[in-house]
C-alpha positions in Angstrom: 135.8 140.0 94.5 139.5 139.1 94.8 141.1 137.9 91.5 142.1 134.2 92.0 144.5 132.3 89.7 141.4 130.8 87.7 140.2 134.3 87.1 143.3 135.7 85.9 143.9 132.6 83.9 140.5 133.1 82.0 141.2 137.1 81.2 144.5 136.1 80.2 142.9 133.8 77.6 140.3 136.3 76.7 143.2 138.8 75.9 145.0 136.0 73.8 141.9 134.9 71.9 141.1 138.9 71.2 144.6 139.6 70.0 144.7 136.6 67.9 141.5 137.5 66.2 142.7 141.2 65.8 146.1 140.0 64.1 143.9 137.6 62.0 141.7 140.0 60.8 144.9 142.6 60.0 146.1 139.5 58.1 142.7 138.9 56.2 142.8 142.9 55.7 146.3 142.9 54.2 145.7 139.7 52.2 142.6 141.4 50.9 144.2 144.5 50.1 146.9 142.6 48.3 144.5 140.8 46.3 142.4 143.5 45.4 145.7 145.5 44.2 147.2 142.5 42.5 143.9 142.2 40.5 144.0 145.8 39.6 147.5 145.6 38.9 147.3 142.4 36.6 144.3 144.3 35.0 146.4 147.4 34.3 149.5 145.2 33.3 147.0 143.4 30.9 146.0 146.9 29.6 149.4 148.1 29.2 150.6 144.7 27.5 147.5 144.9 25.1 148.3 148.6 24.0 152.1 147.5 23.5 150.8 144.3 21.7 148.7 146.5 19.5 151.3 149.1 18.8 153.4 146.4 17.7 150.8 144.7 15.7 150.2 148.2 14.1 153.7 148.7 13.0 154.2 145.1 12.2 151.5 145.6 9.7 152.8 149.0 8.7 156.2 147.2 7.9 154.3 144.5 5.7 152.6 147.3 3.8 156.1 148.9 3.2 157.7 145.6 2.5 155.0 145.0 0.2 154.9 148.2 -1.7 158.9 148.4 -1.9 159.1 144.8 -3.4 156.2 145.6 -5.9 157.8 148.8 -7.1 161.6 147.2 -7.3 160.6 143.9 -8.9 157.3 144.8 -10.5 156.4 141.3 -8.9 152.4 141.1 -8.0 153.3 138.3 -5.4 154.5 141.5 -3.2 151.0 142.7 -3.3 149.2 139.9 -1.4 151.1 140.6 2.3 150.7 144.2 1.2 146.9 143.9 0.8 146.4 141.5 3.8 148.0 144.4 6.0 145.9 146.7 4.5 142.7 144.9 5.4 144.0 144.4 9.0 145.2 147.7 9.6 142.0 149.4 10.5 140.7 146.8 12.9 144.0 147.2 14.6 143.9 150.7 14.6 140.2 150.6 16.0 141.7 148.3 19.0 144.3 150.5 19.5 141.9 153.6 19.8 139.6 151.7 22.1 142.5 150.6 24.4 143.6 153.7 24.8 140.4 155.8 24.6 140.5 156.7 28.3 144.2 156.9 29.1 146.8 159.3 28.8 147.8 158.2 25.3 145.1 159.2 23.5 147.0 162.2 21.9 150.1 160.0 21.1 148.0 157.4 19.5 146.1 159.9 17.3 149.5 161.5 16.5 150.6 157.9 15.4 147.8 156.9 13.7 147.9 159.9 11.6 151.4 159.4 10.7 150.3 155.8 9.6 147.7 157.3 7.4 150.2 159.2 5.7 152.5 156.2 5.2 149.6 154.2 4.2 148.6 156.9 1.5 152.3 157.0 0.5 152.3 153.2 -0.1 149.1 153.6 -2.1 150.8 156.0 -4.4 153.8 154.0 -4.9 151.9 150.7 -5.7 149.7 152.8 -8.0 152.7 154.2 -9.9 154.4 151.1 -10.1 151.5 149.2 -11.4 151.4 151.6 -14.3 154.9 151.8 -15.5 157.5 148.8 -15.7 160.4 150.6 -14.7 161.4 153.2 -11.7 161.8 156.6 -12.7 163.2 159.4 -10.7 159.7 160.4 -9.3 159.4 156.9 -8.1 162.7 156.9 -6.4 161.7 160.3 -4.8 158.3 158.9 -3.5 160.1 155.7 -2.2 162.4 158.0 0.0 159.6 160.2 1.0 157.8 156.8 2.0 160.8 155.9 3.8 161.3 159.2 5.7 157.5 159.1 6.8 157.8 155.3 7.8 160.9 156.5 10.0 158.6 159.1 11.3 155.9 156.6 12.2 158.4 154.2 14.0 159.7 157.2 16.0 156.3 158.0 17.3 155.8 154.1 17.8 159.0 153.7 19.7 158.3 157.0 21.5 154.5 155.7 22.7 155.9 152.2 23.6 158.5 153.6 25.6 156.3 155.7 27.5 153.9 152.9 27.9 156.5 150.5 29.3 158.0 153.4 31.5 154.5 153.8 32.9 154.0 150.1 33.6 157.6 149.9 35.3 156.8 152.8 37.4 153.4 151.2 38.5 155.0 148.0 39.2 157.6 149.7 41.4 155.1 151.7 43.5 153.1 148.3 44.3 156.5 146.8 45.4 157.3 149.9 47.6 153.7 149.8 49.1 154.4 149.1 53.2 151.0 147.5 53.8 151.6 144.8 51.2 155.4 144.1 51.9 156.4 140.8 52.4 158.4 141.8 55.4 155.0 143.4 57.4 152.9 140.5 56.2 155.8 137.9 57.5 155.7 140.1 60.6 152.2 139.6 61.4 151.9 135.8 60.2 154.9 135.3 63.1 152.9 137.5 65.8 149.7 135.5 64.7 151.3 132.3 65.0 152.6 133.2 68.3 149.4 134.4 69.4 147.6 131.1 68.4 150.6 128.9 70.0 149.9 130.8 73.2 146.5 130.5 73.1 146.4 126.5 72.4 149.5 126.4 75.1 147.0 128.0 77.5 144.0 126.4 76.6 145.9 123.1 76.9 147.1 123.8 80.3 143.5 125.0 81.3 142.3 121.7 80.0 144.9 119.6 81.8 143.9 121.7 85.0 140.3 121.1 84.4 140.8 117.4 83.9 142.8 117.3 87.1 140.3 119.3 89.0 137.6 116.7 87.5 139.4 114.2 88.6 140.0 115.4 92.2 136.3 116.7 92.1 135.3 112.7 91.1 137.3 111.8 94.4 135.7 114.2 96.4 132.5 113.3 95.2 132.9 109.5 95.6 134.4 110.3 99.3 131.2 112.8 99.9 128.9 110.1 98.4 130.6 107.3 100.9 130.5 110.0 103.7 126.8 110.6 102.9 126.0 106.9 102.6 127.7 106.6 106.1 126.0 109.4 107.7 122.4 108.1 106.0 123.3 104.7 107.7 124.2 106.1 111.1 121.1 108.5 110.7 118.9 105.5 110.2 120.9 103.5 112.8 120.1 106.6 115.3 116.6 106.8 113.9 116.0 103.0 114.9 117.4 103.5 118.5 115.2 106.3 118.7 112.1 104.4 117.4 112.8 102.0 120.3 112.7 104.5 122.9 109.2 104.3 124.6 109.3 108.2 125.0 108.4 110.3 122.4 111.4 112.3 121.0 111.3 115.2 118.5 113.9 118.1 117.6 113.0 121.4 116.3 115.0 124.4 114.6 114.3 128.1 115.3 112.5 130.2 112.6 113.3 133.9 113.4 112.5 137.2 111.8 114.6 139.8 110.4 115.4 141.2 114.0 116.6 137.6 115.0 113.4 137.2 117.2 112.1 133.3 117.4 108.5 133.6 115.7 108.2 129.7 115.2 110.2 126.2 115.0 110.4 123.6 112.5 110.1 120.0 113.1 113.5 118.2 111.8 113.0 115.0 113.3 110.2 112.8 115.0 110.7 109.1 116.3 108.0 106.5 116.2 106.7 107.1 120.0 106.3 110.9 119.3 104.4 110.1 116.2 102.0 107.7 118.1 101.5 110.2 120.8 100.4 113.1 118.6 98.8 111.0 115.7 100.7 112.3 113.1 103.6 111.1 110.7 104.0 114.2 108.6 105.4 116.7 110.8 108.7 116.9 109.6 109.6 120.2 107.8 106.4 121.7 109.1 105.9 125.0 111.3 105.0 124.1 115.3 102.4 126.9 115.6 101.0 126.1 112.6 100.4 122.3 113.1 99.9 122.7 117.0 98.6 126.2 117.7 97.8 125.1 121.3 101.2 125.4 122.4 101.4 129.2 122.5 98.2 129.7 124.9 99.6 126.7 127.0 102.9 128.4 127.5 104.9 125.2 125.6 105.9 128.0 123.1 107.5 130.3 125.8 109.1 127.7 127.2 111.0 126.1 124.2 111.9 129.9 123.5 113.5 130.4 126.9 115.3 127.1 126.6 116.7 128.1 122.9 117.7 131.8 124.5 119.2 130.9 127.7 120.5 127.2 127.1 118.8 125.9 130.4 116.9 122.8 130.3 113.2 122.8 130.9 111.0 120.2 132.8 107.2 120.4 133.0 104.2 118.0 133.6 101.1 119.4 132.5 97.6 118.4 130.8 97.5 119.1 127.3 94.3 119.6 125.2 94.1 120.7 121.8 94.3 119.1 118.1 92.4 116.1 118.8 94.8 115.1 121.9 93.9 115.2 125.4 96.4 113.7 128.0 98.9 114.6 130.7 102.6 114.5 129.5 105.9 115.0 131.2 108.1 117.3 129.0 112.0 117.6 129.2 113.4 120.0 126.7 117.1 120.9 126.1 118.8 123.1 123.8 119.9 121.9 120.4 122.1 124.2 118.2 119.7 127.0 117.2 116.4 124.8 118.2 115.6 122.3 120.8 115.2 118.7 121.3 112.3 117.4 123.6 111.5 114.2 125.3 108.0 113.4 126.5 105.7 111.0 127.6 102.0 110.2 128.1 101.6 109.7 132.0 97.8 110.0 131.5 97.2 106.7 133.1 99.9 107.1 135.9 97.9 110.3 136.8 94.7 108.9 136.5 95.9 106.0 138.8 97.4 108.7 141.4 94.1 110.1 141.2 92.2 107.1 141.7 94.6 106.5 144.6 94.0 110.0 146.1 90.2 109.5 145.7 90.3 106.0 147.0 92.2 107.3 150.3 90.1 110.2 150.6 87.0 108.2 150.3 88.6 105.4 152.8 89.2 108.3 155.0 85.6 109.9 154.9 84.1 106.5 155.6 86.2 106.2 158.4 85.3 109.4 159.7 81.5 108.4 158.7 81.4 105.4 160.8 83.2 107.0 163.7 80.5 109.6 163.8 77.8 107.2 163.0 79.2 105.1 165.9 79.0 108.1 168.2 75.4 109.3 166.9 73.9 105.8 167.0 74.6 105.0 170.6 72.9 108.5 172.0 70.1 107.9 169.6 69.5 104.8 170.9 69.4 106.0 174.6 66.7 108.7 173.4 64.8 106.1 171.6 64.9 104.0 174.7 64.3 106.8 176.9 61.3 108.1 174.8 59.6 104.6 175.2 59.8 104.8 178.5 58.7 108.2 179.0 55.5 107.0 177.1 55.0 103.8 179.3 55.5 106.2 182.6 53.3 108.8 181.2 50.3 106.1 181.0 47.1 107.8 180.4 49.0 111.2 180.0 50.7 110.3 177.2 47.8 111.2 174.5 48.0 114.5 175.8 51.6 114.7 174.6 51.6 112.6 171.7 52.2 115.3 169.4 55.5 115.9 171.3 56.6 112.4 171.2 55.7 111.8 167.6 58.0 114.5 166.6 61.0 113.4 168.5 60.3 109.8 167.0 60.2 111.4 163.5 63.3 113.3 163.8 65.2 110.2 165.6 64.1 107.9 162.6 65.1 110.9 160.3 68.4 111.3 162.1 68.8 107.2 161.9 68.0 107.3 158.0 70.7 109.8 157.7 73.5 107.9 159.4 72.5 104.9 157.4 72.7 106.9 154.1 75.9 108.4 155.3 77.3 104.8 156.1 75.7 103.5 152.7 77.5 106.1 150.7 80.9 105.9 151.7 81.2 102.0 152.8 83.4 100.2 150.6 81.6 98.3 148.1 81.7 94.5 147.6 81.4 94.2 144.0 80.6 91.1 142.2 82.8 91.5 139.0 81.8 89.8 135.9 81.6 90.0 132.1 79.1 92.9 131.2 78.2 95.0 128.4 78.9 98.7 128.8 76.2 100.1 126.3 73.8 97.5 127.9 74.3 99.0 131.2 73.8 102.6 129.9 70.7 101.6 128.1 69.4 100.3 131.4 70.4 103.2 133.2 68.8 105.5 130.4 65.7 103.4 130.8 65.5 104.2 134.7 65.2 108.0 133.7 62.9 107.9 130.6 59.8 108.4 132.4 61.3 111.6 133.9 62.5 112.8 130.4 59.5 112.3 128.6 57.6 114.0 131.5 59.7 117.2 130.8 59.4 116.5 127.0 63.3 116.4 126.9 65.5 114.4 124.0 67.7 111.6 124.7 69.7 109.5 122.6 72.6 106.5 123.1 75.5 106.3 120.7 78.3 103.7 120.4 80.8 102.7 118.0 81.5 99.4 116.1 84.3 98.2 118.9 83.4 95.8 121.5 82.0 97.1 124.9 82.4 94.1 127.0 84.0 95.1 130.5 84.6 93.3 134.1 82.2 95.0 136.4 79.1 94.7 138.5 76.4 95.6 136.1 73.7 96.4 139.2 76.3 99.0 140.8 77.3 100.1 137.6 73.6 100.8 136.7 73.0 102.8 139.9 75.9 104.9 139.5 75.3 106.0 135.9 71.5 106.4 136.9 72.7 108.9 139.5 74.6 110.9 136.9 71.7 111.1 134.5 69.4 112.0 137.4 71.8 114.9 138.2 72.0 115.7 134.4 68.2 116.1 134.2 67.9 118.1 137.0 70.4 120.6 135.3 68.5 120.8 132.1 65.5 123.0 131.2 62.0 121.4 130.7 61.5 121.0 126.8 65.0 122.2 126.0 66.9 119.1 127.3 69.2 117.0 125.4 71.0 113.8 126.7 73.5 112.2 124.9 75.2 109.0 126.1 77.9 107.9 123.9 80.3 104.6 124.4 83.7 104.2 122.6 86.4 101.7 122.7 89.7 103.0 122.0 92.8 100.8 121.7 91.1 98.6 124.3 89.8 101.4 126.8 86.3 101.7 127.1 84.6 105.2 127.6 81.1 106.6 128.7 80.4 110.3 128.2 77.3 111.5 129.5 76.8 114.9 127.7 73.7 117.1 128.7 72.9 120.8 127.4 72.3 122.0 130.7 73.3 125.4 133.1 76.7 123.9 133.6 78.8 124.3 136.6 81.7 126.8 137.9 84.8 125.4 138.6 84.5 125.6 142.3 81.0 123.5 141.9 82.8 121.0 139.8 85.9 120.3 142.2 83.5 119.8 145.1 80.9 117.9 143.1 81.9 114.1 144.8 82.1 115.6 148.4 79.6 114.2 150.8 76.8 116.8 151.8 77.8 119.0 149.0 74.8 119.9 146.7 74.3 122.8 144.3 70.6 122.0 144.5 68.4 123.6 147.1 67.4 120.7 149.7 69.7 118.2 148.3 71.8 116.2 150.7 74.7 115.6 148.4 75.1 111.8 148.7 73.9 110.4 145.5 77.1 111.5 143.5 79.3 110.5 146.4 77.4 107.2 146.3 78.3 107.2 142.6 81.9 107.8 143.1 82.1 105.3 145.6 80.9 102.7 142.9 83.3 103.9 140.2 86.0 103.7 142.5 85.4 100.2 143.4 86.0 99.7 139.5 88.7 101.6 139.0 87.0 103.9 136.8 88.8 107.3 135.9 86.2 110.5 136.1 86.6 113.5 134.1 84.0 116.3 134.3 83.8 119.0 131.7 81.6 121.9 132.1 81.3 125.4 132.1 78.4 128.1 133.1 75.8 127.9 130.0 77.6 125.3 128.3 76.3 122.2 129.9 78.3 119.3 131.4 79.9 116.1 130.3 80.9 113.2 132.6 83.6 111.1 131.0 84.0 107.6 132.5 87.1 105.7 131.6 87.0 102.1 132.3 90.4 100.2 133.0 92.0 97.9 130.5 91.5 94.2 130.8 
């Protein structure tokens, strides 16, 4: 990671902070050490001073003893005995204090020597006082004792001076060693203090500068956030405007982004937007953010996913028109997809009605052509039939009495002539353009009438039937009589396709967005695609002995009503005729 200026600044601040802490810890240690040394030194000084004081008090007491004893000896005045006796009383306690103060010191021997000398001086003073109280005058022996007492006193003073000098010398040496200690020297402490002040000042300066930069950065960030907020708001407005524009489009518009695996291969697409028309076409409003194959898996088997993948990978547009079934949808759509970043945009429209109109037009034109051919053929056949019929009548007259001998032959000719005539009549009837008498009628009622016409056959074959309807209105503009005929033909075809005692016939009427629909479903043997495609052709019948004109008549009637017919069937899975009536 490259070192940025901010990173270097943070590292320098950390170093300054660590250095400052170290200097302050050193100062704290030096301060603590000095305080501890000061406390120890003060205690030792107090001990030295206390020993000196006790020595001074001891000598003072001894001097008072000497003064009292000498004064009493010279003047025989008993008033001198009062300070003498007081000094005697005080001396033991002073000696005890001095012993205690020097008990663990190097002066114990000197103190013992001094105290022994003090004891000799004290004994001498007692002797002087005792002799002075017995005699009223000074004799030579007293003078000798006085001189010896003075000499003993001088020795005690020498010992006391030597002891106090030694104590003062040790005290001075101790104070000098403390002053010479480098750790606690004022210069060293001053140096560390200056360094700490410099480090704290630099740290404060750096922190102040960092705070200044932070405030500046916050201000700039606030401005950028305001600009970003304004830009985001503008983009949201533009996006909302774009969505409104897209929602006004009659075509469905969706955008997707690619979902790739670790190898970079597209494995799915995610919805990023969908306009109102697209939501209405697919019947969903919650697709944004979801996966294509998870929500509409039929895109894979119907080839749409591969088409979209090709558009993203190649960058080439793709146009398709196909019949989409799946996820509850069943319609014809036109599809135009183009690449959009790492995804695609698809524009699609429902052309089911247009496709059905084209199919209806094609069927109408085909039936019109078949009708023309049929009428031409019927005309060409009827004239020879008429001539044959006239010739047969003339032949019967010419035979006279012999006609009975050939009656069987003439009946065969007459019967087949009538059969051909009926066939020609049925051909003309099945393909002729219907003159429908349109009027309001109920689709459910028409289905009920048609079901009633095959009810006897259903009961005879022990088959079940039911009529289902939704709650919407089922009124349409049509010819009820012809519609009953057309639906009856479909019901007959369904009954003939089912097995006795197993058949189940279901009629269902629905009204979806004003478009009426009738579904006729059986559980019969079903049809192959070839049979399904030729189902309404004249003279085509999958049933042995059938003429194949019943469903042709049905288709002619339904075409006259502009009904779109879808046939859904597969072998062994039954058949469903789906009749979609035009909207009013």
